[in-house]
N, C-alpha and C positions, 0 to 999 in steps of 0.2 A: 335371256336378253330379248326384249321386245323390239321388233324391227318395225320402223315406220318408213313409209315410202309414199310419194305422190304418184298418182296416175290419173288418166282421163276418166271422166264420169262413166263412160260407157264400158270400160274394162271391168269395174266391180259390178256393174249392172248385170252383165252376162258372162263375164270372163272371156267370151269370144263372140262378139255380136255378128249378126248376119247383115250383109250388104243387100239392101232391098232395091231392086231395079224398078224405076218408075215406068209403068205401062199405061197409066191413065190417071185421072184425077176426079174425085167425087165432086158433086155439086157444081157442075159446069153449065147448069141450065141458064138460059137467057133470062134477063129481067128487064122490065120496063122502067125500073127505078134507076137513078143515077148510079154509076159505078161506085161500089163501096170500098174500093181501094184508095179512095180519097177521104180525108177526114172531113166531116160535115162543118160547114162554116158556122152554123148556129151553135155547135157544141164547143167551138174553140174561140169564139169571139171575145171571151173574157181574158184569154191568155195574153200576157204582155211580152213583147219581143224586144230584144233578143232574150232567149232562154239559155241560161248557162247551167250545165249539169257537170258536177265534179264526179270523178271516178278513178279507178286504179291507175289509169294512164295519163291523168291530168284533168282536163276539162273539155267539154264539147259545147259549142255554141250553136244554137238553132236560131237563125236570123229571121225566119218567117214561118208561117204555118206550113208544115209538110203536107203535101198533097199525095205523094206516093211513098208508101211505107213498106220497107222490106225488113225481114227478120232473118236471123241465122241461129244455128245451134238448137237448143232444146226448149220448147214451150213458150218462147217469146211471142210466137205468132198467136198463141191463145189469148194473150193480153189484148192485142189489137182486135181480134175477133170478138172477145167479150165486150169490147167497147164499140162493137158494130162497125168495124173497119176491116175489110178484107185486104191483107197485104198484097202488093203486086208480086211478091215472091217470098218464099220461106223454105227453110231446110226440110228435107224429107225426114220423117221420123224413122229411126233405124233400130227401134226396139219396140216390141209389142204390137206391131202392125199385122193385121190378119188378112190383108188383101194386098193388091199391087198399087194402091193409091199413093203410098208414101205418107198417108195421114192416119193418125189415131182416130177412133170413131167419133169422139167429141169434137175434134177439129173438123172432120169431114162434115158432120151434121151442121155445124155452125156456118161453114162455107156454103153449104147448100141452102141453108135458111136465108143467108144474106144475099145470095145471088150475085149478079154483076159479073164482071170479067173474071175468068178463072185465074188463080195465081200460078205463077211459075214455081215449080218445085225444084229446089237446088239439091243435087246429089253431091254431098260434101263429106261423106264418111271418111274418105281418104284424104281430106284436105278441102279447104274452102274453094269453091268454084268462083273465083273472082270475076271471070268473064261473064258467067251467067248472071251473077249479082249485078254487075255493071249494066248488062243488057236490059234489066228491068227499069233502069233510070230512076233509082229511088231518090227521094229528098232527105230521107233519114234511114239509118240501119239500126234496128233494135237488137241489142246483144247483152241485156242486163244479166241474163243467166247464160253463161257460156264459159269457154276455156280459152278464149283467143289469147294469143301472145302479143307482145309489143309489135313485132314485125307484121303480124296479121292486122292488128289495129291500124298501123300506119298505112298499110295497103288499102284497107277498107275506107279509111278517111280520105283517100284520094278519089273515092267514088261518091261518098256522101258523109255527112256528120254521123258519128257512131256513138250510141249509148252503150258504154261498156259496163262491166261489173264494178261494184264499189270497192272491194278489197281483194278477194281471192277468187280464183276460178271455181265455178260450180258450187258455190255456197249461198247464192241468193235465194231467200225464201220466196214463196209465192207473193207475199206482200211487197217485198223489195222489187220483184219483177214488175208488179203492177205500178208501184210508185214511180220508178225511174223510166220504164217504157212509156207510161202515160205522159210523163213530163216531156219526153222526146217527141211525142205526138202533138204536143200543145193541148193535152187533155188532162191536166193534173187534177182538176176538180172532179171530173168524171172518174178518174182513177181512184180518188178518195171514196167516192160513192160506191164503186165496185168493191173496194175492200170492205166497206161497212156492210154491204149486202151479203158478201161471201162470209164474213164473220157471223152474221145473224143466221145464215143458212147452216153453218157448222154447229153453232150453239144449239139451234133447234133440234138438229139431228142427234147431237151428243147427249142432250137432256134425257133421251130415252134409254141411255146406257150408263146409269150412275155407277155401275160396278167397275167401270174403267178408272174412275177418279182415284188418283194417288197410287195406282199400281206401277211397279217398276218394270220398265220395258226397254228393249234395245232392238234396233234394226241392224241385222247382220247379213252376211252372205257366206254361206257354207255350202260347198259343192260336194255331193256324195261321190263324185268322180275323183275328188282329190281332197281327202280329209287331213292332209298334212298341214293345212293352214286355213285360216278364216279371216273375215274382215268385220269390223264393227264400224258402222257409220256414226259420225259424231252428231251430237244434238244441234250443231250448227248447220249440218247438211240438211237439205229440205226433207229428206225421208225421216231423219231423226227428229227434226223440229216439229214435223206434223204429228208425231206420236205425242209429244208434249202438249200440242194444241188440243188434242183430244182428251186431255186430262191426266195423262200418264207422266211418269218421271223417269229420267235416265238414272241408273244406279250411280251412286257417288264415286265408286272406285273407277268407273269408266270415265266420268267427267274429269276426275282429278288427273287421270293419265293423259287426257287430251288437253289439259290446261296449258296455255301458252303455245299450243301448236296451231299452225294455220292450215293443217291438212283436214280434209273432210272425212277421214277414216283412219282406222288403225289396221295395219296388216299384222297378224299374229300367227305364230306357229301353234300347233295343236296342244303342246304342253302348257300353253297359257289359257286353255279353255276354262280354267276356274275363274277367270275374269267375268264369266257370264253367270256365276253362281248366285249373285244377288238379284238377278232379273226374275220377276214373276212370270213374264212372258217374253218370248223372242219372236221376231218377224224375220223371215228369210225368203229368198227366192228358191225355187226348187220344183219338184214334181211329186207324184204319188209315192215315190220310193224314198224320198229324202228323209222324212222323219224316222222311218224304220231303220234306215242306214245309220242315222245319228244315235238312235237308241241302242243299236247293236254294237256300236263302237265302244271300246273299253275306256276311252277318254271322254268323248262327248256324252256318252250314255250316263255319266255321273253328274252332269249338269242337272240340277233339280227341275228346271223348266222342261228340259228334254225328256227326262225320266218320266214325268207325269203327263207329257204330251201337250204342255202349254206353249205350243209353237204354231204360229201362223205361217204356213207354207203357201206362198203366192206363186201360182203357176208361172214358170219362167217364160219370158217372151210373150206375155199376154197383155191386154190392155190394163188390167188391174196392176200388174207388175210395173208397167210404164207409169201408172198413176202414183206409184210410190214417191216419185218426185212430182209433187202436185202443181197444177195450175188451177186457176179459178174454174175453167171448163171441166177439167178432169175431176175436180172435187165434186162438182154437181153430178157428174156422170157415175162415179164409182163409190161415193161415200157410204151408201147403204150397205153395199157388199162388204166393204172394208170393216165397218163397225160390227157387222154380224160375225165375221171371222175373229176379230179381236175379242168380242164378248164370249165366243165359244172357247177361246184359249183361256180367258180369265176364269171361266166357270170350273176349270180343272185345278185352280189354285186352292190349296187347303187353308 
C-alpha cells in the first residue's frame, strides 16, 4: 500500500531543518539613490487600478500602487528583487544559508546591488511573526509561493492585501511566482519581461547539454539515515517541474500515481522502490556517503539508476540544494552547476 501524506515544504527538504538566528544582514550599505523598497513610478504608471488577483482564498484587491512591499515564506522576495525592488521585509531563508544573514547568496547579492534601506528579516520558521510583519507597514504582502492557512491569510489581510498561492500550498512554479507577485506590485508587464528573459537564459544554457533531452528523471529525497522510506516530488512541485523545463521527462508510472492528487510529493516505503526503476537519472539531497549507502542497500541497490550511479546527490543544506526550488535569481546563480551534475549522471546511462 502506498501511503500519501501532506506536509510542509521544509520537512521533505531536510527532514529536520535548522533554525537560523539572524545576527546581521548583507547589503546594508547606504545609497544616494531613492530607497528601492518602493516601486518605481515610471515602471508602474501603465498599471490600471484597482488590480484584482484571484487565488486559493478568494481574491485580493490592490487599490493603488504599493510603495512598501513585504514578502513571506520562500523565494517571493526574489521576485521583488529581480524587479529591482528591495522589500521592506521578508522571511529569513531557513535552508541552504551558509552564514548568519538569513539570506541565500543570490538574495544577498541583489540586496547589496540595489542598496537603499536594509530590509527587516522575519524569523518565522516556528510560525509567522505577524507583529514584525506589521511593523514594516507594508502596502502589500507577497506570498504566491507559500503554505499559509486560511487563518494566517485572514490575519495577514488585516495588515495589508495579500497575494496568496493559486491552488495548493507549495506548488507555485517560478513563473507563477513572478506572474502573481508582479501583479501584486503593479508590475505585471515587467513580470512578463522577467519571465521571458529567464526563459531565454535557461534555453541558452540548456542548449549546451543536448544529452538531457528526453531522459527520464525524478527528484526524490532519500536519507541514508533512514532507508525505510523515501519521497518523490511531483512534476507540479517546482523541483520536479524544473527538471522537465531542462528537457527531461518524469516517468509515466510516477505521473500516473500522482494523477488527481493535490499533494506535491509521494511518501513511499522502501518496498515501493521499484517505482524508480524507469528513471534514467535521480536527483536527491544528501552527502558524500548517500550514493554508496543506496548502492549497498539490498532494495535501493537494485534500482538501475542507483546501481550504475546515475544519481545527482545535491549537498544537503547548501545553496544548490535550496535552489532546487528555483527562483529567477537562484536559476541565474546556480544553473551552470546544476546542468553539469545532471550531465554527469546522464553520461552513465547505457
